[in-house]
TORPA-4810 file (N, C-alpha, C, O; in nm, 3 decimals):
<nodes>
NODE_1_2.030_6.612_43.833_2.056_6.700_43.721_2.166_6.801_43.752_2.243_6.839_43.664_M
NODE_2_2.173_6.844_43.879_2.276_6.943_43.914_2.415_6.883_43.894_2.506_6.952_43.846_F
NODE_3_2.433_6.757_43.930_2.564_6.693_43.914_2.604_6.689_43.767_2.721_6.709_43.734_A
NODE_4_2.509_6.663_43.680_2.539_6.661_43.537_2.576_6.800_43.486_2.667_6.814_43.405_Q
NODE_5_2.504_6.902_43.533_2.536_7.039_43.494_2.676_7.077_43.540_2.753_7.139_43.466_R
NODE_6_2.709_7.039_43.662_2.841_7.069_43.717_2.949_7.006_43.631_3.045_7.072_43.593_I
NODE_7_2.933_6.879_43.601_3.032_6.807_43.519_3.045_6.872_43.382_3.156_6.887_43.330_A
NODE_8_2.934_6.911_43.323_2.937_6.974_43.190_3.022_7.101_43.193_3.108_7.121_43.108_K
NODE_9_2.997_7.186_43.291_3.072_7.311_43.298_3.218_7.289_43.335_3.307_7.356_43.283_Y
NODE_10_3.243_7.196_43.424_3.382_7.167_43.463_3.462_7.117_43.343_3.572_7.166_43.317_Y
NODE_11_3.407_7.022_43.273_3.480_6.965_43.158_3.491_7.068_43.046_3.595_7.077_42.981_I
NODE_12_3.387_7.146_43.024_3.394_7.251_42.921_3.508_7.347_42.952_3.583_7.385_42.862_A
NODE_13_3.520_7.386_43.077_3.627_7.476_43.116_3.763_7.412_43.094_3.855_7.476_43.042_Y
NODE_14_3.775_7.287_43.134_3.904_7.219_43.123_3.947_7.195_42.977_4.066_7.185_42.949_Q
NODE_15_3.850_7.186_42.885_3.889_7.164_42.745_3.903_7.295_42.668_3.930_7.294_42.548_I
NODE_16_3.884_7.409_42.737_3.916_7.535_42.672_3.808_7.641_42.669_3.835_7.751_42.622_G
NODE_17_3.688_7.613_42.716_3.583_7.715_42.720_3.597_7.788_42.853_3.523_7.762_42.948_I
NODE_18_3.693_7.879_42.856_3.735_7.942_42.982_3.679_8.083_42.998_3.751_8.176_43.034_K
NODE_19_3.550_8.097_42.971_3.490_8.228_42.990_3.429_8.239_43.130_3.408_8.139_43.198_D
NODE_20_3.401_8.361_43.169_3.346_8.386_43.303_3.211_8.319_43.322_3.180_8.271_43.431_K
NODE_21_3.130_8.314_43.217_2.997_8.253_43.227_3.007_8.105_43.265_2.924_8.057_43.343_N
NODE_22_3.103_8.034_43.214_3.121_7.892_43.247_3.145_7.877_43.396_3.087_7.790_43.461_T
NODE_23_3.230_7.962_43.451_3.262_7.956_43.595_3.139_7.993_43.677_3.108_7.926_43.776_I
NODE_24_3.070_8.099_43.638_2.952_8.144_43.713_2.844_8.036_43.711_2.785_8.005_43.815_V
NODE_25_2.817_7.978_43.594_2.714_7.875_43.584_2.751_7.750_43.663_2.666_7.689_43.727_Q
NODE_26_2.878_7.713_43.659_2.920_7.595_43.733_2.909_7.620_43.884_2.859_7.535_43.957_M
NODE_27_2.953_7.736_43.930_2.943_7.769_44.072_2.798_7.773_44.118_2.767_7.732_44.230_N
NODE_28_2.710_7.821_44.033_2.568_7.823_44.065_2.514_7.680_44.079_2.439_7.651_44.172_S
NODE_29_2.551_7.592_43.987_2.507_7.452_43.993_2.564_7.382_44.117_2.496_7.302_44.180_A
NODE_30_2.690_7.413_44.151_2.752_7.355_44.272_2.673_7.397_44.395_2.644_7.314_44.481_V
NODE_31_2.638_7.524_44.404_2.563_7.573_44.520_2.424_7.510_44.526_2.377_7.473_44.634_E
NODE_32_2.359_7.497_44.412_2.226_7.434_44.409_2.234_7.288_44.452_2.149_7.240_44.527_M
NODE_33_2.337_7.217_44.405_2.353_7.077_44.445_2.377_7.069_44.596_2.312_6.991_44.665_F
NODE_34_2.469_7.150_44.645_2.503_7.147_44.788_2.380_7.175_44.873_2.353_7.103_44.969_R
NODE_35_2.306_7.277_44.839_2.187_7.315_44.914_2.081_7.205_44.909_2.023_7.169_45.012_S
NODE_36_2.055_7.153_44.791_1.955_7.047_44.775_1.996_6.921_44.849_1.913_6.856_44.913_S
NODE_37_2.122_6.887_44.840_2.172_6.767_44.908_2.156_6.781_45.060_2.116_6.687_45.128_H
NODE_38_2.188_6.898_45.113_2.172_6.921_45.257_2.026_6.910_45.300_1.996_6.856_45.406_N
NODE_39_1.936_6.960_45.217_1.793_6.949_45.247_1.749_6.803_45.248_1.674_6.760_45.336_Q
NODE_40_1.795_6.727_45.149_1.760_6.585_45.144_1.813_6.511_45.266_1.744_6.427_45.323_L
NODE_41_1.936_6.541_45.305_1.995_6.473_45.419_1.921_6.505_45.549_1.920_6.425_45.642_M
NODE_42_1.860_6.622_45.556_1.789_6.662_45.677_1.642_6.618_45.677_1.571_6.638_45.776_A
NODE_43_1.597_6.558_45.569_1.457_6.516_45.558_1.425_6.410_45.663_1.485_6.303_45.666_N
NODE_44_1.329_6.441_45.749_1.291_6.351_45.857_1.220_6.225_45.807_1.209_6.127_45.881_Q
NODE_45_1.173_6.226_45.683_1.101_6.110_45.628_1.194_6.007_45.563_1.148_5.902_45.518_S
NODE_46_1.322_6.036_45.559_1.416_5.944_45.494_1.412_5.806_45.560_1.406_5.793_45.682_N
NODE_47_1.417_5.706_45.476_1.430_5.569_45.525_1.579_5.541_45.549_1.663_5.616_45.499_T
NODE_48_1.613_5.436_45.622_1.755_5.401_45.637_1.824_5.378_45.502_1.942_5.411_45.485_P
NODE_49_1.751_5.323_45.407_1.809_5.299_45.274_1.840_5.431_45.203_1.946_5.445_45.142_Q
NODE_50_1.749_5.526_45.211_1.774_5.658_45.150_1.893_5.724_45.218_1.980_5.779_45.150_I
NODE_51_1.898_5.719_45.350_2.011_5.779_45.422_2.143_5.715_45.384_2.245_5.783_45.373_N
NODE_52_2.141_5.584_45.364_2.264_5.514_45.324_2.315_5.568_45.190_2.434_5.594_45.174_K
NODE_53_2.224_5.584_45.095_2.263_5.636_44.963_2.307_5.783_44.972_2.403_5.823_44.907_H
NODE_54_2.235_5.862_45.051_2.273_6.002_45.066_2.411_6.016_45.130_2.489_6.102_45.090_L
NODE_55_2.440_5.933_45.228_2.573_5.937_45.291_2.682_5.896_45.192_2.792_5.950_45.195_N
NODE_56_2.651_5.801_45.106_2.745_5.760_45.003_2.775_5.876_44.907_2.889_5.899_44.869_S
NODE_57_2.670_5.947_44.870_2.687_6.064_44.783_2.767_6.171_44.856_2.852_6.237_44.795_I
NODE_58_2.742_6.188_44.983_2.814_6.288_45.061_2.965_6.261_45.058_3.044_6.354_45.043_D
NODE_59_3.003_6.136_45.071_3.146_6.100_45.064_3.204_6.132_44.927_3.315_6.185_44.917_R
NODE_60_3.131_6.099_44.821_3.178_6.129_44.685_3.185_6.281_44.663_3.281_6.331_44.603_L
NODE_61_3.085_6.352_44.710_3.080_6.497_44.694_3.202_6.563_44.756_3.258_6.657_44.699_W
NODE_62_3.243_6.514_44.873_3.360_6.572_44.940_3.487_6.555_44.858_3.581_6.633_44.872_K
NODE_63_3.491_6.454_44.773_3.607_6.433_44.685_3.609_6.535_44.573_3.712_6.598_44.549_I
NODE_64_3.497_6.553_44.505_3.497_6.637_44.385_3.469_6.784_44.413_3.503_6.870_44.331_V
NODE_65_3.408_6.814_44.525_3.372_6.952_44.556_3.494_7.044_44.549_3.484_7.156_44.498_Y
NODE_66_3.606_6.998_44.600_3.728_7.080_44.599_3.775_7.110_44.456_3.826_7.218_44.428_K
NODE_67_3.758_7.013_44.367_3.795_7.036_44.227_3.704_7.143_44.166_3.751_7.230_44.092_F
NODE_68_3.575_7.137_44.196_3.482_7.236_44.142_3.517_7.375_44.191_3.512_7.471_44.115_Y
NODE_69_3.550_7.386_44.319_3.583_7.517_44.374_3.711_7.574_44.313_3.727_7.696_44.307_L
NODE_70_3.799_7.489_44.268_3.926_7.533_44.208_3.928_7.506_44.058_4.030_7.463_44.004_N
NODE_71_3.817_7.532_43.992_3.805_7.503_43.849_3.916_7.567_43.768_3.964_7.507_43.671_I
NODE_72_3.958_7.686_43.806_4.061_7.756_43.728_4.198_7.691_43.741_4.284_7.709_43.655_E
NODE_73_4.219_7.616_43.848_4.346_7.544_43.864_4.346_7.414_43.786_4.451_7.363_43.748_K
NODE_74_4.226_7.361_43.762_4.215_7.236_43.686_4.247_7.117_43.772_4.257_7.126_43.894_G
NODE_75_4.263_7.006_43.706_4.302_6.886_43.778_4.208_6.769_43.759_4.089_6.778_43.788_G
NODE_76_4.262_6.662_43.711_4.200_6.530_43.706_4.056_6.527_43.655_3.968_6.481_43.727_L
NODE_77_4.030_6.576_43.534_3.893_6.577_43.484_3.830_6.438_43.475_3.708_6.425_43.487_P
NODE_78_3.910_6.334_43.453_3.854_6.199_43.445_3.799_6.156_43.581_3.691_6.097_43.588_L
NODE_79_3.872_6.184_43.689_3.823_6.151_43.823_3.697_6.231_43.853_3.600_6.178_43.908_I
NODE_80_3.698_6.358_43.818_3.581_6.444_43.840_3.462_6.390_43.762_3.352_6.379_43.816_V
NODE_81_3.483_6.356_43.637_3.373_6.305_43.555_3.319_6.174_43.611_3.198_6.158_43.625_F
NODE_82_3.407_6.080_43.643_3.363_5.950_43.693_3.291_5.962_43.828_3.189_5.896_43.852_N
NODE_83_3.343_6.045_43.916_3.279_6.064_44.046_3.143_6.129_44.030_3.046_6.090_44.095_T
NODE_84_3.135_6.229_43.943_3.009_6.296_43.917_2.909_6.199_43.854_2.790_6.204_43.884_T
NODE_85_2.956_6.112_43.767_2.870_6.011_43.707_2.815_5.916_43.814_2.697_5.879_43.811_D
NODE_86_2.900_5.877_43.909_2.854_5.793_44.020_2.748_5.865_44.104_2.649_5.804_44.145_N
NODE_87_2.770_5.992_44.130_2.673_6.070_44.206_2.539_6.072_44.132_2.434_6.054_44.193_I
NODE_88_2.544_6.095_44.002_2.422_6.100_43.922_2.346_5.968_43.929_2.224_5.967_43.944_T
NODE_89_2.416_5.857_43.918_2.351_5.725_43.925_2.289_5.703_44.062_2.178_5.651_44.072_K
NODE_90_2.360_5.741_44.166_2.307_5.724_44.302_2.187_5.815_44.325_2.092_5.775_44.393_K
NODE_91_2.190_5.935_44.271_2.076_6.025_44.284_1.954_5.969_44.212_1.841_5.987_44.258_M
NODE_92_1.975_5.902_44.101_1.864_5.839_44.030_1.800_5.731_44.118_1.677_5.720_44.125_D
NODE_93_1.882_5.652_44.185_1.832_5.550_44.277_1.752_5.615_44.390_1.643_5.568_44.425_T
NODE_94_1.805_5.723_44.446_1.737_5.793_44.555_1.604_5.851_44.507_1.504_5.845_44.579_I
NODE_95_1.602_5.905_44.388_1.477_5.959_44.333_1.371_5.850_44.329_1.256_5.873_44.367_T
NODE_96_1.409_5.732_44.284_1.314_5.620_44.279_1.270_5.578_44.419_1.154_5.541_44.439_N
NODE_97_1.360_5.583_44.516_1.322_5.550_44.654_1.223_5.653_44.711_1.131_5.616_44.783_L
NODE_98_1.243_5.780_44.678_1.148_5.883_44.722_1.012_5.864_44.655_0.908_5.884_44.718_Y
NODE_99_1.013_5.826_44.528_0.885_5.801_44.460_0.809_5.691_44.533_0.688_5.703_44.555_I
NODE_100_0.878_5.585_44.569_0.814_5.476_44.643_0.767_5.521_44.782_0.661_5.481_44.828_E
NODE_101_0.847_5.604_44.845_0.814_5.652_44.979_0.688_5.736_44.981_0.608_5.726_45.073_L
NODE_102_0.671_5.818_44.879_0.561_5.913_44.877_0.443_5.870_44.791_0.359_5.953_44.756_Y
NODE_103_0.437_5.743_44.756_0.321_5.692_44.680_0.199_5.687_44.767_0.092_5.647_44.721_K
</nodes>
């Protein structure tokens, strides 16, 4: 959900909703995603499959994170949207893997 919130605020800003609240909310969502992702990566219960997906997300995150931090400069909203969409899909897969793990 954090990835979707981030994309929403990033795209809103890029299409003209350039108020301070948009930046604050997006930065908050970025920090929540980063923190949550780090916690998931450090989880000792992760299976190799979960770690594989988390590492894949980590690589994608490193691509778009810089764009989020420089929201006011803008840049390549289509790449940001597509990468964020990929992250969201991969997180959905991971969520299902955790559900199976903790049944």
